[in-house]
C-alpha positions in Angstrom: -23.9 -29.4 63.3 -21.8 -28.7 60.2 -23.2 -29.8 56.9 -21.7 -32.9 55.3 -20.1 -32.7 51.9 -22.6 -35.2 50.5 -25.3 -32.6 50.7 -24.5 -31.5 47.2 -26.2 -33.1 44.3 -23.4 -35.6 43.8 -21.9 -37.6 46.7 -18.1 -37.4 46.5 -17.2 -39.6 49.4 -15.8 -43.0 48.6 -14.6 -45.7 51.0 -13.0 -43.3 53.5 -14.8 -43.2 56.9 -17.3 -40.4 57.5 -15.9 -38.0 60.2 -18.1 -37.6 63.3 -18.5 -33.9 62.5 -20.3 -34.8 59.3 -22.7 -37.4 60.6 -26.0 -35.6 60.4 -28.2 -38.6 59.5 -31.2 -39.7 61.6 -32.4 -43.2 62.3 -35.9 -42.4 61.0 -34.4 -41.9 57.5 -33.9 -45.6 57.3 -37.6 -46.2 57.1 -38.1 -44.8 53.6 -34.8 -46.3 52.6 -36.0 -49.8 53.2 -39.5 -49.1 52.0 -37.9 -48.1 48.7 -35.8 -51.2 48.7 -38.9 -53.3 48.5 -41.2 -51.4 46.1 -41.3 -54.1 43.5 -44.1 -56.0 41.7 -41.9 -59.1 42.1 -43.3 -59.3 45.6 -46.8 -59.8 44.0 -45.4 -62.6 41.9 -43.7 -64.2 44.9 -46.9 -64.0 46.9 -48.7 -65.7 44.1 -46.0 -68.4 44.0 -46.8 -69.2 47.7 -50.3 -70.1 46.7 -49.7 -71.8 43.3 -46.4 -73.6 43.9 -46.2 -73.9 47.7 -50.0 -74.6 48.0 -50.4 -72.4 51.0 -53.7 -70.8 52.2 -54.1 -67.1 53.0 -53.4 -67.6 56.7 -50.2 -69.4 56.0 -49.2 -66.7 53.5 -49.8 -64.1 56.3 -47.4 -66.0 58.6 -44.8 -66.1 55.8 -45.2 -62.4 55.0 -44.8 -61.5 58.7 -41.8 -63.7 59.4 -39.7 -63.2 56.3 -39.0 -59.5 56.8 -38.3 -60.0 60.5 -35.8 -62.7 59.7 -34.1 -61.1 56.7 -34.2 -57.4 57.6 -33.5 -58.2 61.2 -30.1 -59.3 59.9 -29.8 -56.2 57.7 -30.5 -54.0 60.7 -28.0 -55.8 63.0 -25.2 -55.6 60.5 -26.1 -52.0 59.8 -24.8 -51.2 63.3 -21.3 -51.6 62.0 -21.9 -48.6 59.7 -22.4 -46.2 62.5 -19.4 -47.7 64.4 -17.0 -47.5 61.5 -18.5 -44.8 59.2 -17.5 -46.8 56.1 -19.4 -49.0 53.6 -20.0 -52.6 54.5 -17.4 -54.2 52.2 -14.8 -51.7 53.3 -15.4 -52.7 57.0 -15.2 -56.3 55.9 -11.5 -55.7 55.4 -11.1 -55.6 59.1 -12.6 -59.1 59.3 -11.1 -61.0 56.4 -7.8 -59.0 55.9 -6.9 -56.7 53.0 -6.4 -59.6 50.6 -8.8 -62.0 52.1 -11.7 -59.6 51.6 -11.2 -59.8 47.9 -12.8 -63.3 47.9 -16.1 -62.7 49.6 -16.1 -59.2 48.0 -15.8 -60.6 44.5 -18.6 -63.2 45.1 -20.9 -60.6 46.5 -20.1 -58.2 43.6 -20.9 -61.0 41.1 -24.1 -61.9 43.0 -25.2 -58.3 42.6 -25.1 -58.6 38.9 -27.9 -61.1 39.0 -30.0 -59.0 41.4 -29.6 -55.9 39.3 -30.4 -57.9 36.2 -33.6 -59.2 37.7 -34.7 -55.6 38.7 -33.7 -54.2 35.3 -35.8 -56.8 33.5 -38.8 -56.1 35.8 -38.5 -52.4 35.2 -38.3 -53.0 31.4 -41.4 -55.2 31.6 -43.2 -52.4 33.5 -42.4 -49.9 30.7 -43.5 -52.4 28.0 -46.8 -53.1 29.9 -47.6 -49.4 30.1 -46.9 -48.9 26.4 -49.2 -51.8 25.6 -52.0 -50.5 27.8 -51.8 -47.0 26.6 -50.9 -47.3 23.0 -51.3 -51.0 22.1 -47.5 -51.3 21.3 -46.5 -55.0 21.5 -43.0 -56.0 22.7 -40.4 -56.8 20.2 -36.6 -57.3 20.4 -35.6 -53.7 19.4 -38.2 -52.3 21.9 -36.9 -54.6 24.6 -33.4 -53.3 24.1 -34.6 -49.7 24.2 -36.6 -50.1 27.4 -33.7 -52.0 29.1 -31.3 -49.2 28.1 -33.7 -46.6 29.4 -34.1 -48.3 32.8 -30.4 -49.0 33.3 -29.4 -45.5 32.3 -31.8 -44.0 34.8 -30.5 -46.4 37.4 -26.9 -45.4 36.7 -27.7 -41.7 37.0 -29.5 -41.9 40.4 -27.0 -44.3 41.9 -24.1 -42.2 40.6 -25.5 -39.1 42.4 -25.2 -40.8 45.7 -26.9 -41.0 49.1 -28.8 -37.8 49.1 -30.4 -38.4 45.7 -31.5 -41.8 47.0 -32.9 -40.4 50.2 -35.0 -37.8 48.3 -36.3 -40.3 45.8 -37.0 -42.9 48.5 -39.1 -40.4 50.5 -41.4 -39.4 47.6 -41.7 -42.9 46.1 -42.8 -44.1 49.5 -45.6 -41.6 49.7 -46.8 -42.2 46.1 -46.5 -46.0 46.2 -48.3 -46.2 49.5 -51.2 -44.1 48.2 -51.7 -46.2 45.0 -51.2 -49.4 46.9 -54.2 -48.4 49.1 -56.2 -47.9 45.9 -55.2 -51.3 44.5 -56.0 -52.9 47.9 -59.4 -51.2 47.9 -60.1 -52.5 44.3 -59.2 -56.0 45.3 -61.4 -55.9 48.4 -64.4 -55.0 46.2 -63.7 -57.4 43.3 -62.2 -60.5 44.9 -64.1 -63.7 45.4 -63.3 -63.9 49.1 -65.1 -67.3 49.6 -62.5 -68.8 47.2 -59.7 -67.1 49.0 -60.7 -68.4 52.5 -61.8 -71.8 51.4 -58.4 -72.8 50.0 -57.0 -75.7 52.1 -53.8 -75.3 54.1 -50.5 -76.5 52.7 -47.7 -78.3 54.6 -45.6 -76.7 57.3 -42.5 -77.6 55.2 -43.8 -75.5 52.3 -44.5 -72.6 54.7 -40.9 -72.7 56.0 -39.6 -72.9 52.4 -41.8 -69.9 51.6 -40.3 -67.9 54.4 -36.8 -68.7 53.0 -37.8 -67.6 49.5 -39.3 -64.3 50.5 -36.4 -63.7 53.0 -33.8 -64.3 50.4 -34.4 -60.9 48.8 -33.8 -59.2 52.1 -30.7 -61.3 52.9 -29.1 -59.9 49.7 -29.2 -56.4 51.4 -27.3 -57.5 54.5 -23.7 -56.5 53.3 -25.1 -53.2 52.1 -26.7 -52.3 55.5 -23.7 -50.2 56.7 -23.6 -48.3 53.4 -26.9 -46.5 54.5 -26.0 -46.0 58.2 -22.5 -44.6 57.9 -23.8 -41.1 58.1 -25.6 -41.8 61.4 -23.9 -40.5 64.6 -22.2 -43.0 66.8 -24.8 -42.3 69.4 -27.7 -43.5 67.2 -29.9 -46.1 68.8 -28.9 -49.6 67.6 -32.4 -50.9 68.6 -34.0 -48.0 66.7 -31.9 -48.9 63.6 -33.0 -52.5 63.6 -36.6 -51.5 64.2 -36.6 -48.9 61.5 -35.1 -51.4 59.0 -37.6 -54.2 59.8 -40.5 -51.7 59.9 -39.6 -50.0 56.6 -39.3 -53.4 54.8 -42.3 -55.0 56.6 -44.9 -52.3 55.7 -44.2 -53.1 52.0 -43.5 -56.8 52.1 -46.6 -57.8 54.1 -49.3 -56.2 52.0 -47.6 -56.9 48.6 -47.2 -60.6 49.3 -50.8 -60.8 50.6 -52.1 -59.0 47.5 -50.2 -61.4 45.3 -51.7 -64.4 47.1 -55.2 -62.9 46.8 -54.7 -62.2 43.0 -53.4 -65.8 42.5 -56.7 -67.4 43.7 -58.6 -65.8 40.9 -55.7 -66.0 38.4 -53.9 -69.3 38.9 -51.4 -68.7 36.0 -50.1 -65.5 37.6 -47.0 -67.1 39.1 -46.0 -68.8 35.9 -46.6 -65.8 33.6 -44.0 -65.1 30.9 -43.1 -61.9 32.7 -43.6 -60.7 36.3 -45.5 -57.5 35.4 -48.1 -57.8 32.5 -50.6 -59.6 34.7 -51.3 -56.3 36.5 -52.7 -54.9 33.3 -55.0 -57.8 33.1 -56.2 -57.7 36.7 -56.6 -54.0 37.2 -58.5 -51.3 35.1 -56.2 -49.1 33.0 -56.9 -46.0 35.1 -55.4 -47.8 38.1 -52.9 -50.2 36.4 -50.9 -47.5 34.5 -50.1 -45.1 37.5 -49.5 -48.1 39.7 -47.0 -49.5 37.2 -45.3 -46.2 36.8 -44.9 -45.8 40.6 -43.7 -49.4 40.8 -41.2 -48.6 38.0 -39.7 -45.8 40.1 -39.5 -48.2 43.0 -37.7 -50.8 41.0 -35.4 -48.1 39.7 -34.6 -47.2 43.3 -34.0 -50.8 44.3 -31.5 -51.1 41.5 -29.9 -47.7 42.2 -29.4 -48.7 45.9 -27.9 -52.0 44.8 -25.6 -50.3 42.3 -24.7 -47.6 44.9 -23.4 -50.4 47.2 -21.8 -52.3 44.2 -19.7 -49.2 43.5 -18.2 -49.4 46.9 -17.7 -53.2 46.5 -15.9 -52.6 43.2 -13.6 -50.1 44.8 -12.7 -52.6 47.6 -11.7 -55.0 44.8 -9.1 -52.6 43.5 -11.0 -51.0 40.6 -9.3 -47.6 40.8 -12.1 -45.3 39.7 -14.5 -43.0 41.6 -17.6 -44.7 43.0 -19.9 -43.2 40.5 -17.9 -44.6 37.6 -17.5 -48.0 39.3 -21.3 -48.2 39.1 -21.0 -48.2 35.3 -19.5 -51.7 35.3 -22.6 -53.1 36.9 -24.9 -51.1 34.6 -23.3 -52.6 31.5 -23.4 -56.1 33.0 -27.1 -55.8 34.0 -27.9 -54.5 30.5 -26.3 -57.5 28.8 -27.7 -60.2 31.2 -31.1 -58.5 31.1 -31.3 -58.9 27.4 -30.5 -62.6 27.7 -33.2 -63.1 30.4 -35.9 -61.3 28.4 -35.1 -62.7 25.0 -33.5 -66.1 25.6 -34.7 -67.5 29.0 -37.9 -69.5 28.9 -39.1 -69.0 32.4 -38.7 -65.8 34.4 -40.1 -67.1 37.6 -38.0 -70.3 37.6 -34.8 -68.3 36.9 -35.8 -65.7 39.6 -36.3 -68.3 42.3 -33.1 -70.2 41.4 -31.2 -67.0 41.6 -32.7 -65.9 44.9 -31.8 -69.3 46.4 -28.2 -69.2 45.3 -27.9 -65.5 46.3 -29.0 -66.2 49.8 -26.4 -69.0 50.2 -23.6 -66.8 48.7 -24.3 -64.0 51.2 -25.0 -66.2 54.2 -21.4 -67.3 54.6 -20.2 -63.7 54.9 -23.1 -62.7 57.2 -22.1 -65.3 59.9 -18.5 -64.3 60.0 -19.0 -60.6 59.9 -21.8 -60.8 62.4 -19.8 -62.6 65.0 -16.9 -60.3 64.5 -19.1 -57.3 65.0 -20.3 -58.6 68.3 -16.7 -58.7 69.4 -15.7 -55.3 68.0 -16.7 -51.8 69.1 -14.7 -49.7 66.7 -12.9 -49.9 63.4 -9.5 -48.4 62.5 -10.3 -46.0 59.7 -6.8 -45.4 58.3 -6.1 -49.2 58.5 -9.2 -49.9 56.4 -7.8 -47.7 53.6 -4.2 -48.9 54.0 -3.8 -51.9 51.7 0.0 -52.2 52.3 1.7 -54.8 54.5 1.8 -52.1 57.3 -2.0 -52.1 57.7 -3.3 -53.3 61.0 -5.7 -55.4 58.9 -3.0 -57.1 57.0 -2.9 -60.1 59.4 -0.8 -62.9 57.8 0.0 -62.4 54.2 -3.1 -60.2 53.8 -5.5 -62.8 55.1 -7.4 -63.4 58.3 -7.2 -67.2 58.0 -9.8 -67.8 60.7 -12.4 -65.8 58.8 -11.5 -67.2 55.5 -11.7 -70.8 56.8 -15.2 -70.2 58.3 -16.4 -68.4 55.2 -15.2 -71.1 52.8 -16.5 -74.0 54.9 -19.9 -72.3 55.2 -20.1 -71.7 51.5 -19.6 -75.4 50.7 -21.9 -76.6 53.5 -24.7 -74.2 52.3 -24.4 -75.5 48.7 -24.6 -79.1 49.9 -28.2 -78.4 51.1 -29.2 -76.3 48.1 -31.3 -77.3 45.1 -32.3 -75.1 42.1 -33.4 -75.8 38.6 -29.9 -76.6 37.3 -28.0 -77.6 40.5 -28.7 -80.0 43.4 -26.4 -80.5 46.3 -26.0 -84.0 47.7 -27.9 -83.2 50.8 -30.6 -81.2 49.1 -33.1 -84.0 49.6 -32.8 -83.7 53.4 -35.4 -81.9 55.6 -33.1 -78.8 55.6 -32.7 -79.0 51.8 -36.4 -79.5 51.0 -37.3 -76.5 53.2 -34.8 -74.3 51.4 -32.7 -73.6 54.5 -29.3 -73.9 52.9 -28.7 -70.2 53.6 -29.6 -70.7 57.3 -27.1 -73.5 57.5 -24.5 -71.2 55.9 -25.1 -68.4 58.5 -24.9 -70.9 61.4 -21.9 -72.7 60.1 -19.8 -69.6 59.4 -20.8 -67.9 62.6 -20.2 -70.9 64.9 -16.9 -71.9 63.2 -15.5 -68.3 63.4 -16.6 -68.0 67.0 -14.6 -71.1 68.1 -11.5 -70.4 66.1 -8.7 -68.3 67.8 -9.1 -64.6 67.5 -7.2 -62.9 64.7 -4.5 -60.5 66.1 -3.9 -57.2 64.3 -0.7 -57.0 62.3 2.0 -54.7 63.6 4.0 -54.6 60.4 7.2 -56.0 62.0 7.0 -59.6 60.9 7.0 -59.1 57.1 9.1 -56.9 54.8 7.3 -54.0 53.0 6.3 -54.6 49.4 4.1 -52.6 47.0 0.5 -52.5 47.9 -2.0 -54.9 46.5 -4.4 -51.9 45.9 -4.0 -48.3 46.8 -6.3 -46.1 48.7 -9.6 -46.3 46.9 -11.4 -43.2 48.0 -12.6 -40.7 45.4 
């Protein structure tokens, strides 16, 4: 099979579909991809939160840690199937669903939502650097040092994400091996030093809090759903759809399960873990220096990869919005934004964990409306018209009426509103957030079901043949590199 152009150090392909002759990817490569997407100490903090805030015992945490990746990365895997069918990034394929102009609305919302996700990861990475400096050299954090560590982390992220898919694959592979080895060491240390009687004697919490916990942990995975096709577009059309879903869930699950459980075990002996000023420094307090430092450095690489993957996808999203620069440079917009927001979160915000959970909750709702519409459309569609995806003129088959697929836009907008009605965060509460659905943090699930059901019952959107409307200048030109 001929080698793809992306085999060079820098990936040059933009939104244009990958030709069949260049699709040399393999399904098993998705496993390290989704392992790397979850190498974050934030999962430890979230596992601790299940014990401290949700009042769950270790068995309930186990159920949450098993269910959350199946729910969230099951959706990632399913939507990823569109990548092998169309060979384009997820938000480019979304043009076929919402129309060339209509896609700007969910695209803009998802792009903005990524700013928050990348900010959270940049802050976590900076805290990891600060903790290592403190452990090794006794250097205490201060504002100038915070700026330097943030800048270091974001710059590294920009470089890796700018290189493209092959750099991400190589980094994902080796970080998976290293993180797995050191996680086994940490797990062994916990087994030997934990008061297991206290862990197993903790009373059970409510079923409602367990359901809410599943939603909280799953929210991180849900944020990857629109990006799923970005990492499968180099797979051949004959790649097993079942294998893709299994590899996605498996790759995420083998990290999420032990990390969440480890966080829950740590929280029993350290009740203030979940409410710590930052999500990383507690590792230096719970583990010996010889184990904490290498573990944090490997976790730092993992968080860098998570942000690189997010920025890699964000570059495509920016191009679909009409930002006329190569993908690698489109990434720079998100890098600057995450640097600015990261500074505010580290220096100004008073509670990292509260801000993080509020963000995850809103993120899941924002993405859920798109997931329902795109998912139902994918069930109806076997192929995508590559030239039409790039053609943003009125002659495009995906122009529909005025550039909008009104059925998709209606379902998306309605689901977004309904999801927010059931959502409650620190600074916002929908009028139905006190209901059973709202109390259990299921606003995102309502969003998926509402958008999917509404789009399924509305009339099918017919492709536009270019005859009904006069030609006018394109909204945005071809956006490939």
